[in-house]
C-alpha positions as CSV (number, residue, x, y, z in Angstrom):
1,X,61.1,-44.3,119.4
2,X,61.9,-47.5,117.5
3,X,59.5,-48.8,115.0
4,X,58.9,-52.0,117.0
5,X,58.2,-50.1,120.2
6,X,55.7,-47.9,118.4
7,X,53.7,-50.9,117.1
8,X,54.0,-52.6,120.4
9,X,52.6,-49.6,122.1
10,X,49.7,-49.3,119.6
11,X,48.9,-52.9,119.9
12,X,48.8,-52.6,123.7
13,X,46.4,-49.6,123.3
14,X,44.2,-51.7,121.0
15,X,44.1,-54.6,123.4
16,X,43.4,-52.4,126.3
17,X,40.4,-50.7,124.6
18,X,39.1,-54.2,123.6
19,X,39.3,-55.4,127.2
20,X,37.7,-52.3,128.6
21,X,34.9,-52.5,126.0
22,X,34.3,-56.2,126.9
23,X,34.4,-55.7,130.7
24,X,32.2,-52.6,130.9
25,X,30.2,-53.2,127.7
26,X,31.2,-49.9,126.1
27,X,30.7,-50.0,122.4
28,X,32.8,-46.9,121.8
29,X,35.9,-48.6,123.1
30,X,35.7,-51.1,120.2
31,X,35.5,-48.2,117.7
32,X,38.6,-46.5,119.2
33,X,40.4,-49.9,119.1
34,X,39.6,-50.4,115.5
35,X,40.6,-46.8,114.6
36,X,43.9,-47.1,116.4
37,X,44.6,-50.4,114.7
38,X,43.8,-49.1,111.2
39,X,45.9,-46.0,111.7
40,X,48.8,-48.0,113.1
41,X,48.7,-50.5,110.2
42,X,48.4,-48.0,107.3
43,X,50.3,-45.0,108.6
44,X,53.7,-45.0,110.2
45,X,53.5,-41.3,111.0
46,X,50.0,-41.8,112.6
47,X,51.2,-44.8,114.6
48,X,54.2,-42.7,115.9
49,X,51.9,-39.8,116.8
50,X,49.5,-42.2,118.7
51,X,52.4,-43.7,120.6
52,X,53.9,-40.3,121.5
53,X,50.5,-39.1,122.7
54,X,50.1,-42.3,124.8
55,X,53.5,-41.8,126.4
56,X,52.6,-38.2,127.1
57,X,49.4,-39.2,128.8
58,X,51.3,-41.8,130.8
59,X,53.8,-39.2,132.1
60,X,51.0,-36.9,133.2
61,X,49.2,-39.8,135.0
62,X,52.5,-40.9,136.6
63,X,53.1,-37.3,137.9
64,X,49.7,-37.1,139.4
65,X,49.5,-40.6,140.8
66,X,52.9,-40.4,142.5
67,X,51.8,-37.2,144.3
68,X,48.5,-38.8,145.4
69,X,50.1,-42.1,146.5
70,X,53.0,-40.4,148.4
71,X,50.6,-38.0,150.1
72,X,48.3,-40.8,151.2
73,X,51.3,-42.8,152.5
74,X,52.5,-39.8,154.5
75,X,49.2,-38.8,156.0
76,X,47.7,-42.2,156.6
77,X,50.8,-44.1,157.7
78,X,53.6,-41.9,158.9
79,X,51.6,-39.2,160.6
80,X,49.7,-41.5,163.0
81,X,52.9,-43.4,163.7
82,X,54.7,-40.2,164.6
83,X,51.8,-39.1,166.8
84,X,51.7,-42.5,168.6
85,X,55.5,-42.3,169.2
86,X,55.2,-38.7,170.5
87,X,52.3,-39.5,173.0
88,X,53.5,-42.8,174.4
89,X,57.3,-42.5,174.6
90,X,58.8,-41.1,177.8
91,X,61.0,-38.1,177.5
92,X,64.4,-39.0,179.0
93,X,65.8,-35.5,179.3
94,X,62.8,-33.5,180.4
95,X,64.5,-31.5,183.2
96,X,67.9,-31.3,181.7
97,X,68.2,-28.4,179.3
98,X,71.8,-28.7,178.2
99,X,74.3,-31.4,177.5
100,X,77.2,-29.4,179.0
101,X,79.2,-31.2,181.6
102,X,81.7,-29.6,183.9
103,X,84.9,-31.3,184.8
104,X,85.8,-30.8,188.4
105,X,89.3,-32.2,188.3
106,X,92.2,-30.0,189.1
107,X,95.0,-30.2,186.5
108,X,98.6,-29.7,187.7
109,X,100.8,-28.8,184.8
110,X,104.0,-28.7,186.9
111,X,104.2,-32.5,186.8
112,X,103.1,-33.7,183.4
113,X,104.3,-37.3,183.9
């Protein structure tokens, strides 16, 4: 990861913890924000490790959230729609069991033209 992206990620983490601490009145969020800021300023290796860990957590959350969102979309939107279509649409070919059609024309091959 590029150096600028590492610092950008760490600053986003710091800002996020400050906002969460302010909104929910959690003191420990401020301590985490100060710790991440100090590590990212004084240690390039530590800043890189924090950014890599944050990206790893993001991938895990993306994996879980995509499954939850797609599952809810399927069961809450598509399943009722399919059931409504099944119950209220008329079946056009209810009696007919096959699409085979017989041709009753007699072909005479003695006069092709």
